[in-house]
N, CA, C, O and the ligand as a Tripos MOL2 file, in Angstrom:
@<TRIPOS>MOLECULE
protein
  261   259    66     0     0
PROTEIN
NO_CHARGES

@<TRIPOS>ATOM
      1 N          37.3560    0.0590    3.5470 N.3       1 MET1
      2 CA         36.5030    1.1190    2.9920 C.3       1 MET1
      3 C          35.0640    0.9000    3.4370 C.2       1 MET1
      4 O          34.5480   -0.2170    3.3850 O.2       1 MET1
      5 N          34.4410    1.9520    3.8650 N.am      2 VAL2
      6 CA         33.0600    1.8610    4.3320 C.3       2 VAL2
      7 C          32.1030    2.0590    3.1550 C.2       2 VAL2
      8 O          32.1760    3.0540    2.4330 O.2       2 VAL2
      9 N          31.2350    1.1190    2.9880 N.am      3 LYS3
     10 CA         30.2490    1.2380    1.9190 C.3       3 LYS3
     11 C          29.0140    1.9400    2.4750 C.2       3 LYS3
     12 O          28.4210    1.4840    3.4530 O.2       3 LYS3
     13 N          28.6320    3.0410    1.8560 N.am      4 ARG4
     14 CA         27.4680    3.7650    2.3270 C.3       4 ARG4
     15 C          26.2090    3.2750    1.6140 C.2       4 ARG4
     16 O          26.2370    2.9220    0.4350 O.2       4 ARG4
     17 N          25.1340    3.2630    2.3410 N.am      5 ASP5
     18 CA         23.8460    2.9230    1.7260 C.3       5 ASP5
     19 C          23.3490    4.1330    0.9300 C.2       5 ASP5
     20 O          23.8090    5.2570    1.1240 O.2       5 ASP5
     21 N          22.4230    3.8780    0.0540 N.am      6 PHE6
     22 CA         21.8520    4.9380   -0.7780 C.3       6 PHE6
     23 C          20.5690    5.4570   -0.1610 C.2       6 PHE6
     24 O          19.7190    4.6850    0.2840 O.2       6 PHE6
     25 N          20.4380    6.7900   -0.1390 N.am      7 ALA7
     26 CA         19.2100    7.3940    0.4020 C.3       7 ALA7
     27 C          18.5220    8.2050   -0.6950 C.2       7 ALA7
     28 O          19.1700    8.9410   -1.4400 O.2       7 ALA7
     29 N          17.2110    8.0610   -0.7790 N.am      8 CYS8
     30 CA         16.4280    8.8180   -1.7420 C.3       8 CYS8
     31 C          16.5040   10.3070   -1.3870 C.2       8 CYS8
     32 O          16.3240   10.6850   -0.2300 O.2       8 CYS8
     33 N          16.7690   11.1360   -2.3820 N.am      9 LYS9
     34 CA         16.9080   12.5710   -2.1400 C.3       9 LYS9
     35 C          15.5940   13.2470   -1.7800 C.2       9 LYS9
     36 O          15.5960   14.3240   -1.1830 O.2       9 LYS9
     37 N          14.4860   12.6360   -2.1320 N.am     10 THR10
     38 CA         13.1880   13.2440   -1.8600 C.3      10 THR10
     39 C          12.6230   12.8240   -0.5040 C.2      10 THR10
     40 O          12.2810   13.6770    0.3150 O.2      10 THR10
     41 N          12.5250   11.5320   -0.2650 N.am     11 CYS11
     42 CA         11.8840   11.0800    0.9710 C.3      11 CYS11
     43 C          12.8590   10.4780    1.9830 C.2      11 CYS11
     44 O          12.4870   10.2550    3.1360 O.2      11 CYS11
     45 N          14.0930   10.2140    1.5710 N.am     12 GLY12
     46 CA         15.0810    9.6860    2.5020 C.3      12 GLY12
     47 C          15.1080    8.1660    2.6040 C.2      12 GLY12
     48 O          15.8640    7.6140    3.4040 O.2      12 GLY12
     49 N          14.3000    7.4910    1.8110 N.am     13 TYR13
     50 CA         14.2790    6.0320    1.8460 C.3      13 TYR13
     51 C          15.6860    5.4810    1.6260 C.2      13 TYR13
     52 O          16.3660    5.8650    0.6740 O.2      13 TYR13
     53 N          16.1230    4.5730    2.5160 N.am     14 ILE14
     54 CA         17.4780    4.0440    2.4250 C.3      14 ILE14
     55 C          17.4720    2.6250    1.8590 C.2      14 ILE14
     56 O          16.7220    1.7540    2.3010 O.2      14 ILE14
     57 N          18.3370    2.4300    0.8660 N.am     15 SER15
     58 CA         18.4950    1.1170    0.2600 C.3      15 SER15
     59 C          19.9430    0.6820    0.3670 C.2      15 SER15
     60 O          20.8510    1.4840    0.1480 O.2      15 SER15
     61 N          20.1680   -0.5860    0.7030 N.am     16 GLU16
     62 CA         21.5270   -1.0740    0.8320 C.3      16 GLU16
     63 C          22.1530   -1.2920   -0.5370 C.2      16 GLU16
     64 O          23.3770   -1.2790   -0.6690 O.2      16 GLU16
     65 N          21.3330   -1.4890   -1.5450 N.am     17 GLU17
     66 CA         21.8420   -1.6610   -2.8900 C.3      17 GLU17
     67 C          21.4570   -0.4660   -3.7220 C.2      17 GLU17
     68 O          20.5410    0.2830   -3.3820 O.2      17 GLU17
     69 N          22.1750   -0.2950   -4.8300 N.am     18 GLU18
     70 CA         21.8360    0.8010   -5.7380 C.3      18 GLU18
     71 C          20.5750    0.3960   -6.5010 C.2      18 GLU18
     72 O          20.5650   -0.5960   -7.2310 O.2      18 GLU18
     73 N          19.5180    1.1790   -6.3190 N.am     19 ILE19
     74 CA         18.2580    0.8660   -6.9960 C.3      19 ILE19
     75 C          17.9000    2.0080   -7.9420 C.2      19 ILE19
     76 O          18.3740    3.1310   -7.7750 O.2      19 ILE19
     77 N          17.0680    1.7180   -8.9310 N.am     20 GLU20
     78 CA         16.7320    2.7190   -9.9270 C.3      20 GLU20
     79 C          15.5730    3.6120   -9.5000 C.2      20 GLU20
     80 O          15.5430    4.8040   -9.8070 O.2      20 GLU20
     81 N          14.6260    3.0200   -8.7890 N.am     21 LEU21
     82 CA         13.4310    3.7620   -8.4330 C.3      21 LEU21
     83 C          13.1450    3.6040   -6.9420 C.2      21 LEU21
     84 O          13.1880    2.4960   -6.4060 O.2      21 LEU21
     85 N          12.8580    4.7050   -6.2890 N.am     22 CYS22
     86 CA         12.5360    4.6560   -4.8660 C.3      22 CYS22
     87 C          11.1740    3.9870   -4.6830 C.2      22 CYS22
     88 O          10.1900    4.4420   -5.2660 O.2      22 CYS22
     89 N          11.0930    2.9200   -3.8880 N.am     23 PRO23
     90 CA          9.8100    2.2410   -3.6990 C.3      23 PRO23
     91 C           8.8050    3.0580   -2.8810 C.2      23 PRO23
     92 O           7.6110    2.7590   -2.8870 O.2      23 PRO23
     93 N           9.2810    4.0780   -2.1850 N.am     24 ALA24
     94 CA          8.3910    4.8820   -1.3470 C.3      24 ALA24
     95 C           7.7900    6.0680   -2.1000 C.2      24 ALA24
     96 O           6.6200    6.3950   -1.9000 O.2      24 ALA24
     97 N           8.5830    6.7200   -2.9700 N.am     25 CYS25
     98 CA          8.0610    7.9190   -3.6390 C.3      25 CYS25
     99 C           8.3150    7.9400   -5.1420 C.2      25 CYS25
    100 O           7.9920    8.9250   -5.8060 O.2      25 CYS25
    101 N           8.8920    6.8610   -5.6920 N.am     26 ASN26
    102 CA          9.1420    6.7430   -7.1300 C.3      26 ASN26
    103 C          10.1320    7.7600   -7.6890 C.2      26 ASN26
    104 O          10.1680    8.0030   -8.8950 O.2      26 ASN26
    105 N          10.9340    8.3520   -6.8060 N.am     27 ASN27
    106 CA         11.9660    9.2650   -7.2580 C.3      27 ASN27
    107 C          13.1600    8.4610   -7.7720 C.2      27 ASN27
    108 O          13.3490    7.3040   -7.3980 O.2      27 ASN27
    109 N          13.9580    9.0860   -8.6310 N.am     28 LYS28
    110 CA         15.0990    8.3670   -9.2060 C.3      28 LYS28
    111 C          16.4420    8.8980   -8.7400 C.2      28 LYS28
    112 O          17.4850    8.3950   -9.1550 O.2      28 LYS28
    113 N          16.4290    9.9010   -7.8900 N.am     29 LYS29
    114 CA         17.7000   10.4790   -7.4490 C.3      29 LYS29
    115 C          18.0800   10.0050   -6.0550 C.2      29 LYS29
    116 O          17.3150   10.1470   -5.1010 O.2      29 LYS29
    117 N          19.2850    9.4360   -5.9560 N.am     30 PHE30
    118 CA         19.7790    8.9320   -4.6920 C.3      30 PHE30
    119 C          21.1120    9.5580   -4.3310 C.2      30 PHE30
    120 O          21.8550   10.0120   -5.2010 O.2      30 PHE30
    121 N          21.4050    9.5790   -3.0560 N.am     31 THR31
    122 CA         22.6780   10.1130   -2.5990 C.3      31 THR31
    123 C          23.2500    9.2410   -1.5040 C.2      31 THR31
    124 O          22.5120    8.5750   -0.7770 O.2      31 THR31
    125 N          24.5680    9.2460   -1.3870 N.am     32 THR32
    126 CA         25.1950    8.5190   -0.2780 C.3      32 THR32
    127 C          25.5520    9.4990    0.8480 C.2      32 THR32
    128 O          26.0950    9.0970    1.8780 O.2      32 THR32
    129 N          25.2450   10.7810    0.6440 N.am     33 PHE33
    130 CA         25.5200   11.7970    1.6700 C.3      33 PHE33
    131 C          24.2750   12.0340    2.5150 C.2      33 PHE33
    132 O          23.4020   12.8280    2.1640 O.2      33 PHE33
    133 N          24.2200   11.3260    3.6350 N.am     34 TRP34
    134 CA         23.0790   11.5000    4.5360 C.3      34 TRP34
    135 C          23.5250   11.1900    5.9430 C.2      34 TRP34
    136 O          24.5560   10.5520    6.1540 O.2      34 TRP34
    137 N          22.7420   11.6450    6.9080 N.am     35 GLN35
    138 CA         23.0890   11.4450    8.3150 C.3      35 GLN35
    139 C          21.8630   11.0030    9.1220 C.2      35 GLN35
    140 O          20.7720   11.5560    8.9840 O.2      35 GLN35
    141 N          22.0730   10.0150    9.9460 N.am     36 GLY36
    142 CA         21.0220    9.5630   10.8480 C.3      36 GLY36
    143 C          19.8650    8.8990   10.1000 C.2      36 GLY36
    144 O          19.5930    9.2160    8.9420 O.2      36 GLY36
    145 N          19.1950    7.9790   10.7800 N.am     37 TYR37
    146 CA         18.0450    7.3690   10.1310 C.3      37 TYR37
    147 C          17.0300    6.8730   11.1430 C.2      37 TYR37
    148 O          17.3460    6.6850   12.3180 O.2      37 TYR37
    149 N          15.8320    6.6660   10.6830 N.am     38 VAL38
    150 CA         14.7900    6.0460   11.5030 C.3      38 VAL38
    151 C          14.2820    4.8220   10.7690 C.2      38 VAL38
    152 O          14.2900    4.7750    9.5390 O.2      38 VAL38
    153 N          13.8440    3.8420   11.5200 N.am     39 VAL39
    154 CA         13.2430    2.6540   10.9120 C.3      39 VAL39
    155 C          11.7520    2.6930   11.2260 C.2      39 VAL39
    156 O          11.3410    2.6960   12.3860 O.2      39 VAL39
    157 N          10.9640    2.7210   10.1740 N.am     40 ILE40
    158 CA          9.5110    2.7300   10.3160 C.3      40 ILE40
    159 C           8.9910    1.3320   10.0290 C.2      40 ILE40
    160 O           9.1980    0.7940    8.9410 O.2      40 ILE40
    161 N           8.3160    0.7460   11.0090 N.am     41 ILE41
    162 CA          7.7860   -0.5960   10.8060 C.3      41 ILE41
    163 C           6.2810   -0.5330   10.5650 C.2      41 ILE41
    164 O           5.7670   -1.1120    9.6080 O.2      41 ILE41
    165 N           5.5810    0.1850   11.4540 N.am     42 ASP42
    166 CA          4.1340    0.3220   11.3020 C.3      42 ASP42
    167 C           3.7940    1.7840   11.0100 C.2      42 ASP42
    168 O           3.7610    2.6190   11.9140 O.2      42 ASP42
    169 N           3.5500    2.0700    9.7660 N.am     43 VAL43
    170 CA          3.2820    3.4470    9.3300 C.3      43 VAL43
    171 C           2.0420    4.0300   10.0200 C.2      43 VAL43
    172 O           2.0210    5.1990   10.4060 O.2      43 VAL43
    173 N           1.0160    3.1930   10.1650 N.am     44 GLU44
    174 CA         -0.2450    3.6370   10.7630 C.3      44 GLU44
    175 C          -0.0890    4.1070   12.2190 C.2      44 GLU44
    176 O          -0.7320    5.0660   12.6450 O.2      44 GLU44
    177 N           0.7730    3.4150   12.9660 N.am     45 LYS45
    178 CA          0.9070    3.6940   14.3820 C.3      45 LYS45
    179 C           2.0700    4.6040   14.7160 C.2      45 LYS45
    180 O           2.1910    5.0490   15.8580 O.2      45 LYS45
    181 N           2.9370    4.8950   13.7430 N.am     46 SER46
    182 CA          4.1360    5.6650   14.0340 C.3      46 SER46
    183 C           3.9230    7.1650   13.9450 C.2      46 SER46
    184 O           3.5210    7.6950   12.9080 O.2      46 SER46
    185 N           4.2060    7.8500   15.0710 N.am     47 GLN47
    186 CA          4.1410    9.3160   15.0740 C.3      47 GLN47
    187 C           5.2490    9.9100   14.2110 C.2      47 GLN47
    188 O           5.0600   10.9190   13.5320 O.2      47 GLN47
    189 N           6.4180    9.2530   14.2550 N.am     48 VAL48
    190 CA          7.5540    9.7270   13.4630 C.3      48 VAL48
    191 C           7.2170    9.7160   11.9870 C.2      48 VAL48
    192 O           7.5340   10.6560   11.2590 O.2      48 VAL48
    193 N           6.5710    8.6440   11.5490 N.am     49 ALA49
    194 CA          6.1840    8.5260   10.1480 C.3      49 ALA49
    195 C           5.2460    9.6650    9.7430 C.2      49 ALA49
    196 O           5.3560   10.2110    8.6450 O.2      49 ALA49
    197 N           4.3230   10.0160   10.6410 N.am     50 LYS50
    198 CA          3.3900   11.1010   10.3660 C.3      50 LYS50
    199 C           4.1190   12.4230   10.2310 C.2      50 LYS50
    200 O           3.8680   13.1950    9.3060 O.2      50 LYS50
    201 N           5.0320   12.6760   11.1720 N.am     51 ILE51
    202 CA          5.7690   13.9310   11.1770 C.3      51 ILE51
    203 C           6.6230   14.0700    9.9200 C.2      51 ILE51
    204 O           6.6920   15.1420    9.3190 O.2      51 ILE51
    205 N           7.2740   12.9710    9.5290 N.am     52 LEU52
    206 CA          8.1600   13.0190    8.3730 C.3      52 LEU52
    207 C           7.4170   12.8150    7.0520 C.2      52 LEU52
    208 O           7.9990   12.9600    5.9770 O.2      52 LEU52
    209 N           6.1570   12.4840    7.1370 N.am     53 GLY53
    210 CA          5.3810   12.2890    5.9210 C.3      53 GLY53
    211 C           5.6980   10.9750    5.2170 C.2      53 GLY53
    212 O           5.5870   10.8760    3.9950 O.2      53 GLY53
    213 N           6.0920    9.9700    5.9900 N.am     54 ILE54
    214 CA          6.4490    8.6760    5.4340 C.3      54 ILE54
    215 C           5.1940    7.8030    5.3150 C.2      54 ILE54
    216 O           4.4130    7.6890    6.2590 O.2      54 ILE54
    217 N           5.0220    7.2060    4.1670 N.am     55 THR55
    218 CA          3.8180    6.4080    3.9330 C.3      55 THR55
    219 C           4.1170    4.9280    3.7510 C.2      55 THR55
    220 O           3.1970    4.1150    3.6680 O.2      55 THR55
    221 N           5.3930    4.5710    3.6900 N.am     56 LYS56
    222 CA          5.7380    3.1490    3.5300 C.3      56 LYS56
    223 C           6.7500    2.7420    4.5850 C.2      56 LYS56
    224 O           7.5880    3.5530    4.9780 O.2      56 LYS56
    225 N           6.6880    1.4850    5.0570 N.am     57 PRO57
    226 CA          7.6820    1.0340    6.0220 C.3      57 PRO57
    227 C           9.0710    0.9470    5.4030 C.2      57 PRO57
    228 O           9.2090    0.7510    4.1950 O.2      57 PRO57
    229 N          10.0770    1.0920    6.2200 N.am     58 GLY58
    230 CA         11.4510    1.0160    5.7360 C.3      58 GLY58
    231 C          12.3750    1.8430    6.5780 C.2      58 GLY58
    232 O          12.0180    2.2890    7.6680 O.2      58 GLY58
    233 N          13.5860    2.0470    6.0590 N.am     59 LYS59
    234 CA         14.6090    2.8040    6.7470 C.3      59 LYS59
    235 C          14.7200    4.1600    6.0450 C.2      59 LYS59
    236 O          14.8660    4.2200    4.8240 O.2      59 LYS59
    237 N          14.6510    5.2420    6.8160 N.am     60 PHE60
    238 CA         14.6520    6.5690    6.1940 C.3      60 PHE60
    239 C          15.7090    7.4750    6.8130 C.2      60 PHE60
    240 O          15.8560    7.5270    8.0340 O.2      60 PHE60
    241 N          16.4370    8.1810    5.9700 N.am     61 ALA61
    242 CA         17.4710    9.1020    6.4370 C.3      61 ALA61
    243 C          16.8370   10.3650    7.0010 C.2      61 ALA61
    244 O          15.8240   10.8400    6.4890 O.2      61 ALA61
    245 N          17.4350   10.9050    8.0530 N.am     62 LEU62
    246 CA         16.8860   12.1120    8.6670 C.3      62 LEU62
    247 C          17.4270   13.3850    8.0090 C.2      62 LEU62
    248 O          16.7150   14.3820    7.8910 O.2      62 LEU62
    249 N          18.6690   13.3390    7.5920 N.am     63 ARG63
    250 CA         19.2510   14.5180    6.9600 C.3      63 ARG63
    251 C          19.9570   14.1310    5.6620 C.2      63 ARG63
    252 O          20.8310   13.2630    5.6510 O.2      63 ARG63
    253 N          19.5740   14.7730    4.5930 N.am     64 ILE64
    254 CA         20.1400   14.4850    3.2680 C.3      64 ILE64
    255 C          21.1070   15.5910    2.8690 C.2      64 ILE64
    256 O          20.8440   16.7780    3.0620 O.2      64 ILE64
    257 N          22.2350   15.1650    2.3080 N.am     65 GLY65
    258 CA         23.1760   16.1440    1.7320 C.3      65 GLY65
    259 C          24.2180   16.6520    2.6890 C.2      65 GLY65
    260 O          25.0540   17.4730    2.3130 O.2      65 GLY65
    261 ZN         11.8530    8.4060   -2.0860 Zn       66 ZN66
@<TRIPOS>BOND
     1     1     2 1
     2     2     3 1
     3     3     4 2
     4     3     5 am
     5     5     6 1
     6     6     7 1
     7     7     8 2
     8     7     9 am
     9     9    10 1
    10    10    11 1
    11    11    12 2
    12    11    13 am
    13    13    14 1
    14    14    15 1
    15    15    16 2
    16    15    17 am
    17    17    18 1
    18    18    19 1
    19    19    20 2
    20    19    21 am
    21    21    22 1
    22    22    23 1
    23    23    24 2
    24    23    25 am
    25    25    26 1
    26    26    27 1
    27    27    28 2
    28    27    29 am
    29    29    30 1
    30    30    31 1
    31    31    32 2
    32    31    33 am
    33    33    34 1
    34    34    35 1
    35    35    36 2
    36    35    37 am
    37    37    38 1
    38    38    39 1
    39    39    40 2
    40    39    41 am
    41    41    42 1
    42    42    43 1
    43    43    44 2
    44    43    45 am
    45    45    46 1
    46    46    47 1
    47    47    48 2
    48    47    49 am
    49    49    50 1
    50    50    51 1
    51    51    52 2
    52    51    53 am
    53    53    54 1
    54    54    55 1
    55    55    56 2
    56    55    57 am
    57    57    58 1
    58    58    59 1
    59    59    60 2
    60    59    61 am
    61    61    62 1
    62    62    63 1
    63    63    64 2
    64    63    65 am
    65    65    66 1
    66    66    67 1
    67    67    68 2
    68    67    69 am
    69    69    70 1
    70    70    71 1
    71    71    72 2
    72    71    73 am
    73    73    74 1
    74    74    75 1
    75    75    76 2
    76    75    77 am
    77    77    78 1
    78    78    79 1
    79    79    80 2
    80    79    81 am
    81    81    82 1
    82    82    83 1
    83    83    84 2
    84    83    85 am
    85    85    86 1
    86    86    87 1
    87    87    88 2
    88    87    89 am
    89    89    90 1
    90    90    91 1
    91    91    92 2
    92    91    93 am
    93    93    94 1
    94    94    95 1
    95    95    96 2
    96    95    97 am
    97    97    98 1
    98    98    99 1
    99    99   100 2
   100    99   101 am
   101   101   102 1
   102   102   103 1
   103   103   104 2
   104   103   105 am
   105   105   106 1
   106   106   107 1
   107   107   108 2
   108   107   109 am
   109   109   110 1
   110   110   111 1
   111   111   112 2
   112   111   113 am
   113   113   114 1
   114   114   115 1
   115   115   116 2
   116   115   117 am
   117   117   118 1
   118   118   119 1
   119   119   120 2
   120   119   121 am
   121   121   122 1
   122   122   123 1
   123   123   124 2
   124   123   125 am
   125   125   126 1
   126   126   127 1
   127   127   128 2
   128   127   129 am
   129   129   130 1
   130   130   131 1
   131   131   132 2
   132   131   133 am
   133   133   134 1
   134   134   135 1
   135   135   136 2
   136   135   137 am
   137   137   138 1
   138   138   139 1
   139   139   140 2
   140   139   141 am
   141   141   142 1
   142   142   143 1
   143   143   144 2
   144   143   145 am
   145   145   146 1
   146   146   147 1
   147   147   148 2
   148   147   149 am
   149   149   150 1
   150   150   151 1
   151   151   152 2
   152   151   153 am
   153   153   154 1
   154   154   155 1
   155   155   156 2
   156   155   157 am
   157   157   158 1
   158   158   159 1
   159   159   160 2
   160   159   161 am
   161   161   162 1
   162   162   163 1
   163   163   164 2
   164   163   165 am
   165   165   166 1
   166   166   167 1
   167   167   168 2
   168   167   169 am
   169   169   170 1
   170   170   171 1
   171   171   172 2
   172   171   173 am
   173   173   174 1
   174   174   175 1
   175   175   176 2
   176   175   177 am
   177   177   178 1
   178   178   179 1
   179   179   180 2
   180   179   181 am
   181   181   182 1
   182   182   183 1
   183   183   184 2
   184   183   185 am
   185   185   186 1
   186   186   187 1
   187   187   188 2
   188   187   189 am
   189   189   190 1
   190   190   191 1
   191   191   192 2
   192   191   193 am
   193   193   194 1
   194   194   195 1
   195   195   196 2
   196   195   197 am
   197   197   198 1
   198   198   199 1
   199   199   200 2
   200   199   201 am
   201   201   202 1
   202   202   203 1
   203   203   204 2
   204   203   205 am
   205   205   206 1
   206   206   207 1
   207   207   208 2
   208   207   209 am
   209   209   210 1
   210   210   211 1
   211   211   212 2
   212   211   213 am
   213   213   214 1
   214   214   215 1
   215   215   216 2
   216   215   217 am
   217   217   218 1
   218   218   219 1
   219   219   220 2
   220   219   221 am
   221   221   222 1
   222   222   223 1
   223   223   224 2
   224   223   225 am
   225   225   226 1
   226   226   227 1
   227   227   228 2
   228   227   229 am
   229   229   230 1
   230   230   231 1
   231   231   232 2
   232   231   233 am
   233   233   234 1
   234   234   235 1
   235   235   236 2
   236   235   237 am
   237   237   238 1
   238   238   239 1
   239   239   240 2
   240   239   241 am
   241   241   242 1
   242   242   243 1
   243   243   244 2
   244   243   245 am
   245   245   246 1
   246   246   247 1
   247   247   248 2
   248   247   249 am
   249   249   250 1
   250   250   251 1
   251   251   252 2
   252   251   253 am
   253   253   254 1
   254   254   255 1
   255   255   256 2
   256   255   257 am
   257   257   258 1
   258   258   259 1
   259   259   260 2
@<TRIPOS>SUBSTRUCTURE
     1 MET1         2 RESIDUE 1 A MET
     2 VAL2         6 RESIDUE 1 A VAL
     3 LYS3        10 RESIDUE 1 A LYS
     4 ARG4        14 RESIDUE 1 A ARG
     5 ASP5        18 RESIDUE 1 A ASP
     6 PHE6        22 RESIDUE 1 A PHE
     7 ALA7        26 RESIDUE 1 A ALA
     8 CYS8        30 RESIDUE 1 A CYS
     9 LYS9        34 RESIDUE 1 A LYS
    10 THR10       38 RESIDUE 1 A THR
    11 CYS11       42 RESIDUE 1 A CYS
    12 GLY12       46 RESIDUE 1 A GLY
    13 TYR13       50 RESIDUE 1 A TYR
    14 ILE14       54 RESIDUE 1 A ILE
    15 SER15       58 RESIDUE 1 A SER
    16 GLU16       62 RESIDUE 1 A GLU
    17 GLU17       66 RESIDUE 1 A GLU
    18 GLU18       70 RESIDUE 1 A GLU
    19 ILE19       74 RESIDUE 1 A ILE
    20 GLU20       78 RESIDUE 1 A GLU
    21 LEU21       82 RESIDUE 1 A LEU
    22 CYS22       86 RESIDUE 1 A CYS
    23 PRO23       90 RESIDUE 1 A PRO
    24 ALA24       94 RESIDUE 1 A ALA
    25 CYS25       98 RESIDUE 1 A CYS
    26 ASN26      102 RESIDUE 1 A ASN
    27 ASN27      106 RESIDUE 1 A ASN
    28 LYS28      110 RESIDUE 1 A LYS
    29 LYS29      114 RESIDUE 1 A LYS
    30 PHE30      118 RESIDUE 1 A PHE
    31 THR31      122 RESIDUE 1 A THR
    32 THR32      126 RESIDUE 1 A THR
    33 PHE33      130 RESIDUE 1 A PHE
    34 TRP34      134 RESIDUE 1 A TRP
    35 GLN35      138 RESIDUE 1 A GLN
    36 GLY36      142 RESIDUE 1 A GLY
    37 TYR37      146 RESIDUE 1 A TYR
    38 VAL38      150 RESIDUE 1 A VAL
    39 VAL39      154 RESIDUE 1 A VAL
    40 ILE40      158 RESIDUE 1 A ILE
    41 ILE41      162 RESIDUE 1 A ILE
    42 ASP42      166 RESIDUE 1 A ASP
    43 VAL43      170 RESIDUE 1 A VAL
    44 GLU44      174 RESIDUE 1 A GLU
    45 LYS45      178 RESIDUE 1 A LYS
    46 SER46      182 RESIDUE 1 A SER
    47 GLN47      186 RESIDUE 1 A GLN
    48 VAL48      190 RESIDUE 1 A VAL
    49 ALA49      194 RESIDUE 1 A ALA
    50 LYS50      198 RESIDUE 1 A LYS
    51 ILE51      202 RESIDUE 1 A ILE
    52 LEU52      206 RESIDUE 1 A LEU
    53 GLY53      210 RESIDUE 1 A GLY
    54 ILE54      214 RESIDUE 1 A ILE
    55 THR55      218 RESIDUE 1 A THR
    56 LYS56      222 RESIDUE 1 A LYS
    57 PRO57      226 RESIDUE 1 A PRO
    58 GLY58      230 RESIDUE 1 A GLY
    59 LYS59      234 RESIDUE 1 A LYS
    60 PHE60      238 RESIDUE 1 A PHE
    61 ALA61      242 RESIDUE 1 A ALA
    62 LEU62      246 RESIDUE 1 A LEU
    63 ARG63      250 RESIDUE 1 A ARG
    64 ILE64      254 RESIDUE 1 A ILE
    65 GLY65      258 RESIDUE 1 A GLY
    66 ZN66       261 GROUP 0 **** ****
């Protein structure tokens, strides 16, 4: 059985464990239905982070639901 990571429904932040609060946007709703992801290491220098509106480093899902 494949274990899916959890993605924040608001910003797409991906967590390998079930967490209560998203560290990136403080949202509490997570889903395992997501597709594709980007890894943001340096928020300041990343164009992708700017486009997606990501303000914290981490792994983010590209498509939710
Ligand atoms: Zn979030």
